N, C-alpha and C positions, 0 to 999 in steps of 0.2 A: 282412601283405599283403592286400590288395585283390584280389578275385577279377575277372576280367575277364567282360563281359556274355557270355551264351550259354556255348558250350564251346569258345571258341579257347585252345586250350591243347594240352600233348601234342606230339608229333612232328610233327603236321601245322603246327602253328603255327610250329614252329622253322624248318621247312622251306619252309613256304609263305607265301604274301601275301594280303591281301585286295586287291581290285579297287581300292578308294579308296587304299588306300597305294602301289600301283604307279602310280595316276594322279597321286598327288603326285609321285612319282620322277620321272614322264614331265615333269612341268610344270617342276620345278626344271632338270632336266637340260636340257630344251629352252631354257629361257630363258638359261641359263649358257652353253648352246653358242652360241645366238644371240648373245650380247655377245661373246663370243671371237671368233666370224666376223667382226663388225662392227669389232671393234679390228683383227683382220688386216688390214684396207685399207691401214694406214699402212707395213706391211711388204712389199707386194706390189712396188714397185719395186726395193727393194735386195736382197730376198732370193728372190723368185721370177720374176724377169724376166731377159730377156738382156742388159739394162740395169744388172743389179746385181752382187753378188758371187758369182754361181753361173751363168753362161750354159749353155744347154742344150748347146753344142759341147763343153765340158768335161765336163758331167754325163753325157752319153749314152756317151761313149766308155769310161766307167769301170764302167758297170752292166751284168748280164747281161740275157737275153732275156725271163725272167720279169719282172723288175723294170719293163722297158719295157712289158710288156704291162698289168701293174697299175698303172702312173702314168700315167695319161692326162694330168695336168697337165704332165707331161714332152714333150708335143707342142705345146704353147703357150707361146710366149716373149716375146709382146708383153704390155705392162701391160695393155692394153684387154681383151686375151682373157683373161687372169687375173681382171680385175675382172668378167668375165661370169660365170665359174666359181663364183668366189666369191658373186655375188649368187645364182646358183642354188640354192647350196648354204645360204645365209641361207633362203630361200623354203622348202627342205626343212627347216630347223631350225623355222622358225615353225609348218609342219605339224605337225612332230612335237609342239612344245608345246601344239598346240590339238587334238590327237589325232585327226588325220585321215589314215585308212588308213594306220595305223603298221605294219601287216605288211609294206607296201611302202616307207613313207618310212625306218624304222629301218634295214634293209640297205642302202639306197642311201645314207643318210647317212653309215653307217659305212665303206662302200667310198669314198667321197667324201673324206672326212677321211683315210683311209689314203693315197689318191693324193697328196691336198696335202701331208701329211707327208712322203712320199717325193720330192716336188719338190726338198726340200732338209732332210736329216736333220739337217745341222748344227743346226737350230732347233728339233730334237726335244726337249721338256722332259717332266717328270713330268706336268704339266698335261694335254699330248698323250696319255699312257700312260693316265690317268683316262678320257678321252673316248672312246680306244680301246676300252677294254675294257668301259666302261659302254653304249656304242652297240653293240658287238658282242653282248652280252647282251640288251640292248633287243630284238634281232631274235626272242628267243625267248619274248617276254613278251606277254600281251594288255593291251597299255597303253590302248587305245581303248575299253575297257568302261566307264568312268566318266568323268565331267567331261571329254567331250571333242565336238567337233563330231559325229563319228559315232555317239557313244553313245547318242543319243536314237533313232537309227535302227536300232540293234542287238537283237536278240533277246537278252533278258538270261537269264543262264544261270540254273539253279536252284544257290542257294547264292551266297557272296560271297568265297569263298577260292579261290585257285588254287593248286596244288601240282604243279610241271614240273620239268624239267631245268633251266630258265631261272631259277627262284626258289631253286632249290637252290644252283645255282652262283654266282648272284648274292649269296648270303649268305656262301658259303664264300669269294668273293673278299674280301669285306669282313673277315673274320676273316683271312685271309693278310695283307691290306695292313698291319694292325695288330700281328699277329704279327711281320711282317718287319721294320717300323718300331722295334717295341718292342724285339725282341731285340738288333736292332743297336745300339740307345743302352744297353740293359742290358749287352752285351758289349764295350762301349767300353773298349779297354785301357788308356787314361788316366784312366777313371773319371769323365769330364766330366759324365756324368747322375747322380752320386751327391751326398750332403750332405757328403762329405769331400773333393770334387773339389778339384785344387790344379794352380794357384794360384786359378783360377775355376771355379765351376758353369756349367753350358752357359747355363742361363737368364740369368745376368749377362752373358754374352757377346753373346747374341742381342737381348736386350729393350733395345736402345739407339738403336733407328735411326729412330724416330719420335717425334713429339711426346707421344703416347699413352705410349709407351714409356718416356719420360723422366718423366713423370707417375707411372708406373707404380713406377718406380725411386726417384723420390723418397718414393712413399708407402709402399713396402714395404721399401726399403732393401736393403742386400747381404745381410744375414741373411734377410730375408724372401724373396728370391730364392734364397738357398741351401735353404732350407726347402722351397719349392715346386718346384724342380729335380726331385728323383726322383719327385714325383707325376704329372709329364707321362709318364715311363715307364710307371707303374702304370694310368694312364687308358688309355694306348694298348694294353696288355696286356690289360687286365680290360674294358674296356667291351663288347666284340662277346660274350664269354663270360657276363657278366652279362646282357645284353639277352636272349640266346637262353635262359638259365636263367629268366628273367622269363616269355619265352614259353611255355616248356616247363611251368613251374606255373601259368600264368595270372595273373601279378602285374602290372598296369599300373604299379606304382609301381618297380620294378625296371626294367622296359623304359624309361620315360621318365628315370628317373634315368641310366641308361646313356648315352641318347642324347643327352640335355641335356649329361652332362659331355663327351662326345666331342665335340660340336659348339661348346661354350663354349671347348674348348681350340684349337679350328681358327679361332673369332672372335678369340680372343685373338691367334692367329698372323697374322691379316689386319689387326690394329689395330697390331701391333708389329713388324711386318717389312715393308718396302716390296716391293712388286711381288709380293705375296703373297695379294692379297685374291680374286681370281678362283679360284687353286688351292684355298682355304681352303673356299670356298663349295661348290665342286664336290665336295671332300671329305665334304661334310656330305650330299650328296644322296642316295646310296644307304641313308642310314640311314633315310630315309624308308619302306623296305620292311619296316622292324623295327615299325613302328607299327601297332597293331591298329586301322586306322581303318575306320569303316562310315558309309553315308549315313545311317543312322537310329540314332543313339547311344541311343536309349532301348528296351530289350525286345528288341534286335537279337539273331539266333543267327547262329552262324558256320557255315556247311555248306560242305564242298568241292564246287566245280563240276566236272561231268565233261562237257564238251562231246563231242559226236559225233565230232569229228576228232580227238580227243585223243590216242589211240594213235599214229597216223600222224605227226601232229605232234611228240608227245614223242619219238618215235624218231628222228625228222631232228634234232630240237634235240640230241638226246644224241650222235649221231654228229658233228655240228659241234662241241660244246664240248669233247668228250673229244678231237678232233683238235687242238683250241686248246691242251688242258693237256698233250697229249702232246708238242706243239710246244715248250711251255715248259720241260717238264722235259728235253728234247732241248738246248735252246738253254743251259741252265744245267748239263748235266752232261758230255756226250758230243761238242758239237759243237766244231769246229776254229775257230782265230782267222779263218781265211778267211771261214767262215760267218758270222762276226759282222761281216764287213766293210762297208763302205758299198756295196759291189758287188752284195750281195744284199738282199731284202726281210727276211730271216729275223730280224734284231735289232730292226728296226720292228715286226713282226707278233707276235713271241714274247717280247719282254723283259717279264718280270713280277716286278721287283723294286722295294722301295720303302723302302729303307734308307736314307732320308735325314736330314739333321742328326744323325749318329751320333755326334758329338763337340763338345767346345767349340771355340768360334771364335776361335782363337789370334791374328788380325789380321784388319783391313779391307781391303780392295782398293778401288782406284777408277783411273781413267786419265785421261790428258790427252794431247793431240797437239799441241804447239807445230809451227805450219807457218808458213813464209816464202812472202810474196807477191811478184808482180815489183816491186812498188816498194819492197821491203825491207821491210815491216812484217810484224810478228811476231804471229799469232792462234793461238786454240784450234782447231784443226780438228775435234776430236771433241765440244768442248761447242758448237761454232759460235757462238763470242763472239770479239770482237776483243781480249780481254784473256785474259792465262793466271793462273790461281792454283794453287799446289801444296799448297794447305791441304785438309783433309779437307772433302769437300763435304757440304751438307745444308740443308734449309729449315726451320731453326728447331732442328734436331737433327742430330748427327752420323748417318752414315748410309753403308752400302755401296752404294749405289744410284749406278750411273754417270749421267753425264749424258744417257744413252740407256737407257731403260729396255726392260723387256719383251724382245723376241727379240734387242735389240742386245746383251744381256747375253752373247751367244755369243761374240761378235766377238773379243773380246781372246784367246780360247783357241784361236783358230784360226791363231795366229801362225806355228805350225810350217808350214803350206802353203809350197810351194815352186815356182818355175819358173812356169807359166801359172796354176795355182792362185792361187799367192801374189799375182801381178800383177793378177789379177782382183778378189780381195779388197780389196788396199790401193789400188788404182787407181780404185775407186768412191768413196773419201773424197775424192780430186782432183775426180772428175765433180760430185759431190755439191755441194762447195764453190762450184765455178765455176757451176753451175746457180743454187744458192739465192743467189749474190752478183751475177749477171748479168755474169760475166765476158766475156761477148761485146761487150757495151755499155760495160763498165769493165774493159778488159785490164789496168790496173794492179791489179785484184783477183783475178788469177789465180793460182791457187796452184801454186807452183814444187815444193816439197817439204816433208816434215813428217817428224818423229819422232814414234813412239809409244810411250808410255811407261806401265807400270804402276807404280801406288804403293801403298805398304803402310804400315801403322802398326799396330802392336802393341796389343791388348786389355788395358788396365791397371784394377786396382780403381778403384772409386769413380767410375765413368764417364770415365775418363781414357784417353786414346791417347798412345802414344809419339810421338817426332817423326818426321815423315815420311821414308821412304827411297824410292828410286825405282830402277825397272830397265828399261833399254831394249828394248823388245820389237822394233821394226822402225824402219828408216831407209828412206824411200822417196822417191823423185825421180818427179814426175808426169810422166805421158806427155803433155804440152801441147805444142803447137806450138813454143813457145820450146826445149823440151829437145829435140825432135826435130830441129831446126835445129842446135842445138850438136853432134848426134852426127854429122850431115852434114858440118858444118865439121869436127869431129875426123877424119872419114875422108878429107878433102881435096877437099871439093866446093868449098873457097873461100869467102872472105869473113872477117869478123873477129869473134871471139868475145868477147862480154861477159860477164864473170863477175859472177854477181848476189850481193848482200851474203849472208853466211853468218849462220848462227843462232849467237847468241852463247853463251859458256858459260854466264852466267847464266840464259838462256831455256832451256838444256837441262837 
């Protein structure tokens, strides 16, 4: 093993970070956060405005007073208002990337992102959990000491290694993420991540959704994927311990081997699963803090920096971080079901589990919504096309990607919503179709009703899928002027009722 330069080894290396590695972490986190926020613009209308699937009059009646105080996004229902809030948030993320006054920008960015998430917790993904915790711990790290706009004006500390509650808990968070994920796969009762998985190992079921995945399948074959499947579990379980051991003994070879291995795994996920690129790259971000980076790579010595305000800042950091940790333990162990409901902020703030992809994928799912227009034609409301296809979708490769990627993926799983919640959810598809097809100018293109189906196909060996089966999730009649008129007629207001052509059995 090759020794590291200087004396960056031992427990201070395990628990601390160099200013340069923290700067690399800041830049990666800021860039990916900016990208995520820019992409969020396309979801403001459907998910964060009064014209969308969760109007404020429905949300505010369900949440407690603390929720209302924390979520300032919950007081702005217009799309343009949400656009302004998101634009400010993007400015903050750019400032974070550039390293400008991170002691102020990091906590404001964290609180702003929490408020945005609370505006619609239906849209809360593991990606948001990553950003939530990385921004939270960023508040307690000196991110602007190197490679920053402000770094040139800062008085450089003696030494280039920082050891603080922030660095300790950031590394512990990385360890926990991969222990939780790896143990979940290792303990899969069906053994989907083992070599002897029956009928198919997990990688064989996941690595078939993109063109890259199909090339990998052709190159490795079913047996190659079966051999590779258990290695995913062990990479997740061992990457952090190996990197920490490398820091302990001063071996750059072990550190870079561990970091490259885990990041290669995430890049593989980004290339073989749809809608996973941003999450995969974000998962690589905290690994920057494990790297023994320094501005001068020749003859540098690593020394602990001891700023004058260290004790006060570290004490305050420790109080906040331990409070978050206590909240994590409370939510996971003794909290009640009502504490975890959408009425409170606790699940959003304290949820800290990472056991995803714990088993092999038994089937793939996708959605279509045959809808009937005023002129009697049948269209796919979900796919926003004039034709309907029941076949497994994909652009050059079978995939589970819906016609609406990103945060739309939560939509079908909200089918259980009833009454006003359900009406707001499903009626948005009616308004969206009418808006995009200029139904005011072309009344014959107005949507009358639709059926929403979830389709499934079993995953079979050799990149095959079973015949498609369908399940009706929702039948919905749009609250258009025509439907309202029909209701008035039925209630005895007079007039002649015209029956619209119904969807045929073949179209259902």
